[in-house]
TORPA-99673 format. One record per residue (C-alpha): residue number from 1; z, y, x. Coordinates in steps of 0.2 Angstrom, whole numbers. Layout:
N
<num: NUM c3: Z c2: Y c1: X>
...
//
This chain:
300
<num: 1 c3: -17 c2: -267 c1: -59>
<num: 2 c3: -21 c2: -257 c1: -43>
<num: 3 c3: -29 c2: -243 c1: -53>
<num: 4 c3: -14 c2: -241 c1: -64>
<num: 5 c3: -2 c2: -242 c1: -49>
<num: 6 c3: -12 c2: -228 c1: -41>
<num: 7 c3: -12 c2: -217 c1: -57>
<num: 8 c3: 7 c2: -219 c1: -58>
<num: 9 c3: 9 c2: -214 c1: -39>
<num: 10 c3: -2 c2: -199 c1: -43>
<num: 11 c3: 8 c2: -194 c1: -58>
<num: 12 c3: 24 c2: -195 c1: -48>
<num: 13 c3: 16 c2: -184 c1: -34>
<num: 14 c3: 11 c2: -172 c1: -48>
<num: 15 c3: 29 c2: -172 c1: -55>
<num: 16 c3: 36 c2: -169 c1: -37>
<num: 17 c3: 24 c2: -155 c1: -34>
<num: 18 c3: 29 c2: -146 c1: -51>
<num: 19 c3: 47 c2: -149 c1: -46>
<num: 20 c3: 44 c2: -140 c1: -30>
<num: 21 c3: 35 c2: -126 c1: -39>
<num: 22 c3: 48 c2: -124 c1: -52>
<num: 23 c3: 61 c2: -113 c1: -43>
<num: 24 c3: 47 c2: -101 c1: -38>
<num: 25 c3: 40 c2: -101 c1: -56>
<num: 26 c3: 57 c2: -98 c1: -64>
<num: 27 c3: 60 c2: -83 c1: -52>
<num: 28 c3: 42 c2: -76 c1: -56>
<num: 29 c3: 45 c2: -77 c1: -74>
<num: 30 c3: 63 c2: -69 c1: -74>
<num: 31 c3: 59 c2: -56 c1: -61>
<num: 32 c3: 41 c2: -51 c1: -64>
<num: 33 c3: 34 c2: -58 c1: -80>
<num: 34 c3: 48 c2: -53 c1: -92>
<num: 35 c3: 51 c2: -36 c1: -84>
<num: 36 c3: 32 c2: -32 c1: -86>
<num: 37 c3: 33 c2: -36 c1: -105>
<num: 38 c3: 49 c2: -27 c1: -107>
<num: 39 c3: 42 c2: -11 c1: -98>
<num: 40 c3: 27 c2: -13 c1: -110>
<num: 41 c3: 38 c2: -13 c1: -125>
<num: 42 c3: 50 c2: 1 c1: -119>
<num: 43 c3: 36 c2: 13 c1: -115>
<num: 44 c3: 34 c2: 15 c1: -134>
<num: 45 c3: 52 c2: 17 c1: -138>
<num: 46 c3: 67 c2: 28 c1: -135>
<num: 47 c3: 81 c2: 17 c1: -129>
<num: 48 c3: 99 c2: 20 c1: -126>
<num: 49 c3: 105 c2: 5 c1: -114>
<num: 50 c3: 123 c2: 8 c1: -119>
<num: 51 c3: 119 c2: 3 c1: -137>
<num: 52 c3: 110 c2: -13 c1: -132>
<num: 53 c3: 95 c2: -19 c1: -143>
<num: 54 c3: 101 c2: -9 c1: -158>
<num: 55 c3: 99 c2: 7 c1: -148>
<num: 56 c3: 80 c2: 4 c1: -146>
<num: 57 c3: 70 c2: 16 c1: -158>
<num: 58 c3: 51 c2: 15 c1: -159>
<num: 59 c3: 43 c2: 32 c1: -155>
<num: 60 c3: 25 c2: 28 c1: -153>
<num: 61 c3: 15 c2: 38 c1: -140>
<num: 62 c3: 29 c2: 52 c1: -139>
<num: 63 c3: 33 c2: 46 c1: -121>
<num: 64 c3: 15 c2: 47 c1: -116>
<num: 65 c3: 13 c2: 64 c1: -124>
<num: 66 c3: 28 c2: 70 c1: -114>
<num: 67 c3: 19 c2: 64 c1: -98>
<num: 68 c3: 5 c2: 77 c1: -100>
<num: 69 c3: 18 c2: 91 c1: -100>
<num: 70 c3: 29 c2: 85 c1: -86>
<num: 71 c3: 28 c2: 95 c1: -70>
<num: 72 c3: 36 c2: 81 c1: -60>
<num: 73 c3: 23 c2: 68 c1: -66>
<num: 74 c3: 8 c2: 79 c1: -64>
<num: 75 c3: 14 c2: 83 c1: -46>
<num: 76 c3: 17 c2: 64 c1: -43>
<num: 77 c3: -1 c2: 60 c1: -49>
<num: 78 c3: -8 c2: 74 c1: -38>
<num: 79 c3: 2 c2: 69 c1: -23>
<num: 80 c3: -2 c2: 50 c1: -25>
<num: 81 c3: -21 c2: 54 c1: -26>
<num: 82 c3: -20 c2: 65 c1: -10>
<num: 83 c3: -10 c2: 51 c1: -2>
<num: 84 c3: -22 c2: 37 c1: -7>
<num: 85 c3: -38 c2: 47 c1: -2>
<num: 86 c3: -31 c2: 52 c1: 15>
<num: 87 c3: -21 c2: 36 c1: 19>
<num: 88 c3: -33 c2: 23 c1: 15>
<num: 89 c3: -49 c2: 28 c1: 24>
<num: 90 c3: -39 c2: 34 c1: 39>
<num: 91 c3: -29 c2: 18 c1: 40>
<num: 92 c3: -44 c2: 6 c1: 38>
<num: 93 c3: -55 c2: 16 c1: 50>
<num: 94 c3: -42 c2: 16 c1: 64>
<num: 95 c3: -38 c2: -2 c1: 61>
<num: 96 c3: -57 c2: -7 c1: 62>
<num: 97 c3: -58 c2: 4 c1: 78>
<num: 98 c3: -43 c2: -5 c1: 86>
<num: 99 c3: -49 c2: -22 c1: 80>
<num: 100 c3: -66 c2: -19 c1: 88>
<num: 101 c3: -58 c2: -14 c1: 105>
<num: 102 c3: -46 c2: -29 c1: 105>
<num: 103 c3: -60 c2: -40 c1: 101>
<num: 104 c3: -70 c2: -34 c1: 117>
<num: 105 c3: -54 c2: -34 c1: 128>
<num: 106 c3: -54 c2: -49 c1: 140>
<num: 107 c3: -36 c2: -46 c1: 147>
<num: 108 c3: -19 c2: -42 c1: 138>
<num: 109 c3: -26 c2: -46 c1: 121>
<num: 110 c3: -10 c2: -53 c1: 114>
<num: 111 c3: 2 c2: -40 c1: 121>
<num: 112 c3: -9 c2: -26 c1: 114>
<num: 113 c3: -10 c2: -35 c1: 98>
<num: 114 c3: 9 c2: -37 c1: 97>
<num: 115 c3: 11 c2: -18 c1: 101>
<num: 116 c3: 0 c2: -13 c1: 87>
<num: 117 c3: 7 c2: -25 c1: 74>
<num: 118 c3: 25 c2: -22 c1: 79>
<num: 119 c3: 28 c2: -6 c1: 68>
<num: 120 c3: 23 c2: -16 c1: 53>
<num: 121 c3: 37 c2: -29 c1: 54>
<num: 122 c3: 50 c2: -15 c1: 58>
<num: 123 c3: 62 c2: -10 c1: 45>
<num: 124 c3: 56 c2: 5 c1: 35>
<num: 125 c3: 73 c2: 13 c1: 36>
<num: 126 c3: 73 c2: 12 c1: 55>
<num: 127 c3: 55 c2: 18 c1: 55>
<num: 128 c3: 59 c2: 33 c1: 44>
<num: 129 c3: 74 c2: 38 c1: 55>
<num: 130 c3: 64 c2: 37 c1: 71>
<num: 131 c3: 50 c2: 48 c1: 63>
<num: 132 c3: 63 c2: 61 c1: 56>
<num: 133 c3: 68 c2: 63 c1: 74>
<num: 134 c3: 51 c2: 64 c1: 81>
<num: 135 c3: 46 c2: 77 c1: 68>
<num: 136 c3: 62 c2: 87 c1: 69>
<num: 137 c3: 56 c2: 105 c1: 67>
<num: 138 c3: 66 c2: 113 c1: 81>
<num: 139 c3: 69 c2: 101 c1: 95>
<num: 140 c3: 58 c2: 86 c1: 90>
<num: 141 c3: 47 c2: 78 c1: 103>
<num: 142 c3: 31 c2: 81 c1: 93>
<num: 143 c3: 34 c2: 100 c1: 90>
<num: 144 c3: 40 c2: 102 c1: 108>
<num: 145 c3: 23 c2: 95 c1: 114>
<num: 146 c3: 13 c2: 105 c1: 102>
<num: 147 c3: 22 c2: 121 c1: 108>
<num: 148 c3: 24 c2: 118 c1: 127>
<num: 149 c3: 8 c2: 108 c1: 130>
<num: 150 c3: -5 c2: 114 c1: 117>
<num: 151 c3: 3 c2: 132 c1: 116>
<num: 152 c3: 5 c2: 131 c1: 97>
<num: 153 c3: 17 c2: 146 c1: 93>
<num: 154 c3: 23 c2: 141 c1: 76>
<num: 155 c3: 23 c2: 121 c1: 75>
<num: 156 c3: 23 c2: 113 c1: 58>
<num: 157 c3: 41 c2: 111 c1: 50>
<num: 158 c3: 35 c2: 94 c1: 44>
<num: 159 c3: 48 c2: 86 c1: 32>
<num: 160 c3: 56 c2: 102 c1: 27>
<num: 161 c3: 40 c2: 111 c1: 23>
<num: 162 c3: 31 c2: 109 c1: 6>
<num: 163 c3: 15 c2: 111 c1: 15>
<num: 164 c3: 17 c2: 98 c1: 29>
<num: 165 c3: 29 c2: 86 c1: 22>
<num: 166 c3: 16 c2: 75 c1: 14>
<num: 167 c3: 4 c2: 75 c1: 29>
<num: 168 c3: 20 c2: 70 c1: 40>
<num: 169 c3: 23 c2: 55 c1: 28>
<num: 170 c3: 5 c2: 50 c1: 28>
<num: 171 c3: 4 c2: 50 c1: 47>
<num: 172 c3: 20 c2: 39 c1: 48>
<num: 173 c3: 13 c2: 27 c1: 35>
<num: 174 c3: -3 c2: 25 c1: 45>
<num: 175 c3: 6 c2: 22 c1: 61>
<num: 176 c3: 17 c2: 9 c1: 52>
<num: 177 c3: 3 c2: 0 c1: 42>
<num: 178 c3: -12 c2: 0 c1: 53>
<num: 179 c3: -7 c2: -15 c1: 63>
<num: 180 c3: -7 c2: -26 c1: 48>
<num: 181 c3: -25 c2: -22 c1: 43>
<num: 182 c3: -30 c2: -23 c1: 61>
<num: 183 c3: -24 c2: -41 c1: 62>
<num: 184 c3: -34 c2: -46 c1: 46>
<num: 185 c3: -50 c2: -37 c1: 53>
<num: 186 c3: -48 c2: -44 c1: 70>
<num: 187 c3: -46 c2: -62 c1: 64>
<num: 188 c3: -62 c2: -61 c1: 54>
<num: 189 c3: -71 c2: -52 c1: 68>
<num: 190 c3: -67 c2: -66 c1: 80>
<num: 191 c3: -75 c2: -79 c1: 67>
<num: 192 c3: -92 c2: -70 c1: 66>
<num: 193 c3: -106 c2: -80 c1: 74>
<num: 194 c3: -111 c2: -75 c1: 91>
<num: 195 c3: -129 c2: -80 c1: 90>
<num: 196 c3: -132 c2: -65 c1: 79>
<num: 197 c3: -126 c2: -53 c1: 92>
<num: 198 c3: -136 c2: -62 c1: 105>
<num: 199 c3: -152 c2: -61 c1: 95>
<num: 200 c3: -149 c2: -42 c1: 92>
<num: 201 c3: -146 c2: -40 c1: 111>
<num: 202 c3: -162 c2: -48 c1: 115>
<num: 203 c3: -171 c2: -37 c1: 102>
<num: 204 c3: -164 c2: -22 c1: 111>
<num: 205 c3: -149 c2: -17 c1: 100>
<num: 206 c3: -135 c2: -8 c1: 109>
<num: 207 c3: -116 c2: -10 c1: 105>
<num: 208 c3: -116 c2: 5 c1: 92>
<num: 209 c3: -131 c2: -2 c1: 83>
<num: 210 c3: -124 c2: -20 c1: 83>
<num: 211 c3: -107 c2: -13 c1: 76>
<num: 212 c3: -115 c2: -4 c1: 62>
<num: 213 c3: -129 c2: -16 c1: 57>
<num: 214 c3: -120 c2: -32 c1: 61>
<num: 215 c3: -101 c2: -31 c1: 62>
<num: 216 c3: -98 c2: -19 c1: 47>
<num: 217 c3: -110 c2: -28 c1: 35>
<num: 218 c3: -103 c2: -45 c1: 40>
<num: 219 c3: -85 c2: -39 c1: 38>
<num: 220 c3: -88 c2: -31 c1: 21>
<num: 221 c3: -78 c2: -44 c1: 11>
<num: 222 c3: -63 c2: -41 c1: 23>
<num: 223 c3: -65 c2: -23 c1: 23>
<num: 224 c3: -65 c2: -22 c1: 4>
<num: 225 c3: -50 c2: -33 c1: 4>
<num: 226 c3: -41 c2: -22 c1: 15>
<num: 227 c3: -46 c2: -6 c1: 6>
<num: 228 c3: -40 c2: -14 c1: -11>
<num: 229 c3: -24 c2: -19 c1: -3>
<num: 230 c3: -21 c2: -2 c1: 5>
<num: 231 c3: -25 c2: 7 c1: -11>
<num: 232 c3: -13 c2: -3 c1: -21>
<num: 233 c3: 0 c2: -1 c1: -7>
<num: 234 c3: -3 c2: 18 c1: -7>
<num: 235 c3: 1 c2: 20 c1: -25>
<num: 236 c3: 17 c2: 9 c1: -23>
<num: 237 c3: 24 c2: 20 c1: -9>
<num: 238 c3: 42 c2: 24 c1: -11>
<num: 239 c3: 54 c2: 19 c1: 3>
<num: 240 c3: 50 c2: 32 c1: 16>
<num: 241 c3: 48 c2: 46 c1: 3>
<num: 242 c3: 65 c2: 42 c1: -4>
<num: 243 c3: 74 c2: 40 c1: 13>
<num: 244 c3: 66 c2: 56 c1: 21>
<num: 245 c3: 62 c2: 69 c1: 7>
<num: 246 c3: 68 c2: 62 c1: -10>
<num: 247 c3: 52 c2: 69 c1: -17>
<num: 248 c3: 55 c2: 87 c1: -10>
<num: 249 c3: 54 c2: 100 c1: -5>
<num: 250 c3: 51 c2: 104 c1: -23>
<num: 251 c3: 38 c2: 92 c1: -30>
<num: 252 c3: 28 c2: 92 c1: -14>
<num: 253 c3: 31 c2: 73 c1: -10>
<num: 254 c3: 35 c2: 67 c1: -27>
<num: 255 c3: 25 c2: 51 c1: -31>
<num: 256 c3: 24 c2: 40 c1: -46>
<num: 257 c3: 36 c2: 26 c1: -40>
<num: 258 c3: 49 c2: 40 c1: -35>
<num: 259 c3: 47 c2: 48 c1: -52>
<num: 260 c3: 50 c2: 31 c1: -60>
<num: 261 c3: 66 c2: 29 c1: -50>
<num: 262 c3: 72 c2: 47 c1: -54>
<num: 263 c3: 70 c2: 45 c1: -73>
<num: 264 c3: 77 c2: 27 c1: -73>
<num: 265 c3: 92 c2: 28 c1: -62>
<num: 266 c3: 96 c2: 46 c1: -61>
<num: 267 c3: 93 c2: 53 c1: -78>
<num: 268 c3: 94 c2: 35 c1: -86>
<num: 269 c3: 79 c2: 38 c1: -97>
<num: 270 c3: 73 c2: 20 c1: -96>
<num: 271 c3: 60 c2: 21 c1: -109>
<num: 272 c3: 52 c2: 37 c1: -101>
<num: 273 c3: 52 c2: 28 c1: -84>
<num: 274 c3: 43 c2: 13 c1: -92>
<num: 275 c3: 30 c2: 25 c1: -99>
<num: 276 c3: 27 c2: 31 c1: -81>
<num: 277 c3: 26 c2: 13 c1: -75>
<num: 278 c3: 13 c2: 10 c1: -87>
<num: 279 c3: 3 c2: 25 c1: -81>
<num: 280 c3: 5 c2: 19 c1: -64>
<num: 281 c3: -2 c2: 1 c1: -69>
<num: 282 c3: -17 c2: 9 c1: -78>
<num: 283 c3: -21 c2: 19 c1: -62>
<num: 284 c3: -20 c2: 4 c1: -51>
<num: 285 c3: -30 c2: -6 c1: -63>
<num: 286 c3: -44 c2: 7 c1: -63>
<num: 287 c3: -45 c2: 8 c1: -45>
<num: 288 c3: -45 c2: -11 c1: -42>
<num: 289 c3: -58 c2: -13 c1: -55>
<num: 290 c3: -69 c2: 0 c1: -47>
<num: 291 c3: -67 c2: -8 c1: -30>
<num: 292 c3: -71 c2: -25 c1: -37>
<num: 293 c3: -87 c2: -19 c1: -44>
<num: 294 c3: -92 c2: -10 c1: -28>
<num: 295 c3: -87 c2: -26 c1: -18>
<num: 296 c3: -99 c2: -36 c1: -29>
<num: 297 c3: -113 c2: -23 c1: -26>
<num: 298 c3: -111 c2: -20 c1: -7>
<num: 299 c3: -105 c2: -37 c1: 0>
<num: 300 c3: -116 c2: -52 c1: 5>
//
């Protein structure tokens, strides 16, 4: 009797747990799972949304063949790769450096941590607006400092220049995101065993040697997690680009998500935008797969 009562209580608890999960599960299915499958199907069709399901025509790989010839998509892939290979290493290195400094500070740890993390919780719209003012070509504070303090005769024109617009966006993204990865690395750094450092100090290791031979190897799982997350986020970048440059000047700051938005909601080519989304998925999948293999090889 006692056992059957206990099993009934466990079943009731399981049902209650599933009831709590149900709203989130329904939302995930409606807003994530179904759109993913729809995008997969639409990528191989030509669809006129005004005609409903009847307006869907199977075209095979025509949309993907068009991607190869599309200047906007080619520029988006190139810009995304430049963005990723610049943003990810700089962000993780700066985050690791700041986390190391904060881990060693005795005083003002919490205020400094909040100062570094605060940009990440700020609205991207407000952040983009602030950086548009900071990097204003003629009277912006950054160019004023470059001209008056460092003697740069022709400071960069930043967001209105096809040469400097993408670097300006990368700088803004690093400033915005570095606090998030710093918090992750700092939390893991503070949990590292102190006796390992004490043993290394007894053996004559200095701070730099301890950092590269103890801290970095022991943080490798966290570092790979941050690198993977930063890589995925770098391919998903959209808000600040759409607010500041809208992919311009020309195609100099066009990225894949911005291209999806352009074709889906400005030209209303839903099927072609779905094909670009599938390309983006394939690129992220390849990068994630490679990073996963590297993590297994280089982590303890």
